[in-house]
C-alpha positions as a Python dict, from the first residue, in 0.01 Angstrom:
ca = {
    (1, 'M'): (0, 0, 0),
    (2, 'Q'): (60, 372, -29),
    (3, 'A'): (-116, 592, 222),
    (4, 'K'): (-444, 755, 120),
    (5, 'V'): (-472, 941, 450),
    (6, 'I'): (-196, 1106, 652),
    (7, 'V'): (-296, 1194, 1007),
    (8, 'L'): (-74, 1455, 1171),
    (9, 'N'): (-130, 1468, 1547),
    (10, 'G'): (32, 1726, 1769),
    (11, 'G'): (-41, 2001, 2015),
    (12, 'S'): (-133, 2355, 1930),
    (13, 'S'): (147, 2546, 1754),
    (14, 'S'): (354, 2231, 1703),
    (15, 'G'): (381, 2293, 1328),
    (16, 'K'): (117, 2059, 1185),
    (17, 'S'): (-44, 2312, 950),
    (18, 'G'): (293, 2417, 807),
    (19, 'I'): (386, 2053, 752),
    (20, 'A'): (50, 1990, 582),
    (21, 'R'): (111, 2279, 338),
    (22, 'C'): (461, 2151, 266),
    (23, 'L'): (325, 1799, 211),
    (24, 'Q'): (85, 1936, -47),
    (25, 'A'): (385, 2089, -226),
    (26, 'V'): (614, 1784, -218),
    (27, 'L'): (375, 1493, -272),
    (28, 'P'): (334, 1411, -642),
    (29, 'E'): (-45, 1369, -623),
    (30, 'S'): (-296, 1630, -512),
    (31, 'W'): (-384, 1603, -144),
    (32, 'L'): (-660, 1782, 47),
    (33, 'A'): (-562, 1928, 383),
    (34, 'V'): (-832, 1930, 650),
    (35, 'G'): (-792, 2006, 1013),
    (36, 'T'): (-946, 2045, 1350),
    (37, 'D'): (-921, 2425, 1317),
    (38, 'T'): (-1137, 2407, 1005),
    (39, 'F'): (-1389, 2189, 1185),
    (40, 'V'): (-1403, 2427, 1484),
    (41, 'E'): (-1456, 2722, 1247),
    (42, 'M'): (-1755, 2537, 1099),
    (43, 'L'): (-1929, 2524, 1438),
    (44, 'P'): (-2189, 2784, 1535),
    (45, 'A'): (-2013, 3031, 1764),
    (46, 'T'): (-2319, 3092, 1978),
    (47, 'K'): (-2386, 2734, 2093),
    (48, 'G'): (-2097, 2691, 2338),
    (49, 'L'): (-1988, 2363, 2178),
    (50, 'I'): (-1620, 2433, 2242),
    (51, 'E'): (-1468, 2684, 2476),
    (52, 'F'): (-1114, 2803, 2534),
    (53, 'P'): (-1080, 2923, 2896),
    (54, 'P'): (-793, 3161, 2976),
    (55, 'D'): (-590, 2878, 3139),
    (56, 'G'): (-518, 2720, 2798),
    (57, 'T'): (-744, 2417, 2839),
    (58, 'V'): (-1022, 2322, 2598),
    (59, 'V'): (-1376, 2248, 2719),
    (60, 'I'): (-1594, 2033, 2492),
    (61, 'A'): (-1974, 2009, 2516),
    (62, 'P'): (-2139, 1668, 2459),
    (63, 'E'): (-2303, 1786, 2134),
    (64, 'F'): (-1955, 1866, 1999),
    (65, 'R'): (-1864, 1494, 2005),
    (66, 'A'): (-2155, 1397, 1780),
    (67, 'L'): (-2066, 1666, 1526),
    (68, 'E'): (-1698, 1570, 1546),
    (69, 'A'): (-1785, 1205, 1471),
    (70, 'A'): (-1987, 1315, 1167),
    (71, 'W'): (-1695, 1529, 1050),
    (72, 'R'): (-1450, 1238, 1084),
    (73, 'D'): (-1688, 1015, 888),
    (74, 'G'): (-1708, 1283, 619),
    (75, 'V'): (-1329, 1303, 592),
    (76, 'A'): (-1317, 923, 564),
    (77, 'A'): (-1587, 933, 293),
    (78, 'M'): (-1375, 1174, 86),
    (79, 'A'): (-1081, 933, 110),
    (80, 'R'): (-1302, 638, 16),
    (81, 'Q'): (-1413, 831, -293),
    (82, 'G'): (-1051, 867, -405),
    (83, 'A'): (-933, 1191, -246),
    (84, 'R'): (-599, 1178, -70),
    (85, 'V'): (-634, 1356, 263),
    (86, 'I'): (-395, 1510, 514),
    (87, 'V'): (-561, 1546, 855),
    (88, 'D'): (-419, 1813, 1088),
    (89, 'E'): (-547, 1700, 1429),
    (90, 'V'): (-509, 1754, 1803),
    (91, 'F'): (-583, 1432, 1994),
    (92, 'L'): (-701, 1592, 2318),
    (93, 'G'): (-813, 1245, 2427),
    (94, 'G'): (-482, 1080, 2336),
    (95, 'A'): (-535, 714, 2243),
    (96, 'D'): (-916, 749, 2264),
    (97, 'S'): (-903, 1019, 1995),
    (98, 'Q'): (-689, 798, 1772),
    (99, 'N'): (-934, 510, 1820),
    (100, 'E'): (-1219, 733, 1701),
    (101, 'W'): (-1023, 812, 1385),
    (102, 'R'): (-938, 441, 1340),
    (103, 'R'): (-1309, 362, 1357),
    (104, 'A'): (-1395, 626, 1096),
    (105, 'L'): (-1108, 542, 860),
    (106, 'G'): (-1161, 166, 883),
    (107, 'D'): (-949, -21, 630),
    (108, 'L'): (-816, 287, 447),
    (109, 'P'): (-435, 295, 427),
    (110, 'V'): (-333, 553, 688),
    (111, 'L'): (4, 695, 787),
    (112, 'W'): (-8, 800, 1153),
    (113, 'V'): (240, 1081, 1224),
    (114, 'G'): (323, 1229, 1562),
    (115, 'V'): (426, 1594, 1538),
    (116, 'R'): (623, 1678, 1849),
    (117, 'C'): (759, 2010, 1963),
    (118, 'D'): (914, 2117, 2291),
    (119, 'G'): (640, 2284, 2496),
    (120, 'A'): (840, 2602, 2553),
    (121, 'V'): (913, 2638, 2181),
    (122, 'A'): (547, 2577, 2093),
    (123, 'A'): (446, 2834, 2357),
    (124, 'G'): (677, 3088, 2193),
    (125, 'R'): (515, 3021, 1856),
    (126, 'E'): (173, 3053, 2016),
    (127, 'T'): (264, 3398, 2149),
    (128, 'A'): (404, 3506, 1812),
    (129, 'R'): (89, 3387, 1631),
    (130, 'G'): (-138, 3590, 1854),
    (131, 'D'): (-449, 3390, 1756),
    (132, 'R'): (-441, 3130, 2035),
    (133, 'V'): (-523, 3136, 2403),
    (134, 'A'): (-197, 3155, 2595),
    (135, 'G'): (-117, 2821, 2754),
    (136, 'M'): (-276, 2591, 2496),
    (137, 'A'): (56, 2491, 2339),
    (138, 'L'): (219, 2404, 2668),
    (139, 'D'): (-91, 2226, 2797),
    (140, 'Q'): (-122, 2012, 2483),
    (141, 'A'): (246, 1943, 2404),
    (142, 'E'): (247, 1600, 2569),
    (143, 'I'): (-114, 1503, 2644),
    (144, 'V'): (-204, 1466, 2277),
    (145, 'H'): (56, 1187, 2241),
    (146, 'R'): (-45, 977, 2545),
    (147, 'G'): (-106, 621, 2436),
    (148, 'V'): (-103, 708, 2065),
    (149, 'G'): (72, 475, 1822),
    (150, 'Y'): (258, 622, 1526),
    (151, 'D'): (416, 497, 1207),
    (152, 'L'): (650, 797, 1212),
    (153, 'E'): (730, 1086, 1445),
    (154, 'V'): (882, 1421, 1359),
    (155, 'D'): (1001, 1692, 1595),
    (156, 'T'): (965, 2052, 1486),
    (157, 'T'): (1157, 2194, 1782),
    (158, 'H'): (1467, 2236, 1563),
    (159, 'T'): (1352, 2092, 1228),
    (160, 'E'): (1180, 2298, 959),
    (161, 'A'): (838, 2200, 826),
    (162, 'M'): (972, 2119, 478),
    (163, 'E'): (1228, 1873, 613),
    (164, 'C'): (957, 1704, 820),
    (165, 'A'): (727, 1697, 516),
    (166, 'R'): (992, 1530, 301),
    (167, 'A'): (1039, 1253, 561),
    (168, 'I'): (663, 1203, 586),
    (169, 'A'): (619, 1206, 207),
    (170, 'A'): (888, 942, 164),
    (171, 'R'): (713, 718, 416),
    (172, 'A'): (365, 784, 271),
    (173, 'Q'): (478, 672, -74),
    (174, 'Q'): (632, 345, 42),
    (175, 'T'): (447, 32, -55),
    (176, 'S'): (418, -259, 181),
}
């Protein structure tokens, strides 16, 4: 069965958002792109639900988890209603984060994609972007993949987003 949801998991500045935009261009159907950055932007800034200390780590308040679960369920509901969805995610909890998505997505056909990037390269991108706390990319480069199972992995260290997107699109359109 062709994928209805593509989950891209990788650390900050690994290239997930660029791949998602390229996927939208190369896939024949229309796909929505949603991501953890969008979810974080939806949160009230004054409640301290998520914090980004200067050391590059991410601190999550307990209330964040309940809102995150509701967001995941909402993404799954869109897919159940017929929308094809690309999820741009950062599994800070590694396998536990993937399990939460598995719970929300249930029996939907999902393509799990690991987006890897050398930590030093991602850190350079982070600096060039200027909109991230220094250290996030290096801190997240490996921890987001711990214990996570993928159908496909791409590495953006030396591969452009469009090339990665074409490989993902080919796999997403395969029928089993």
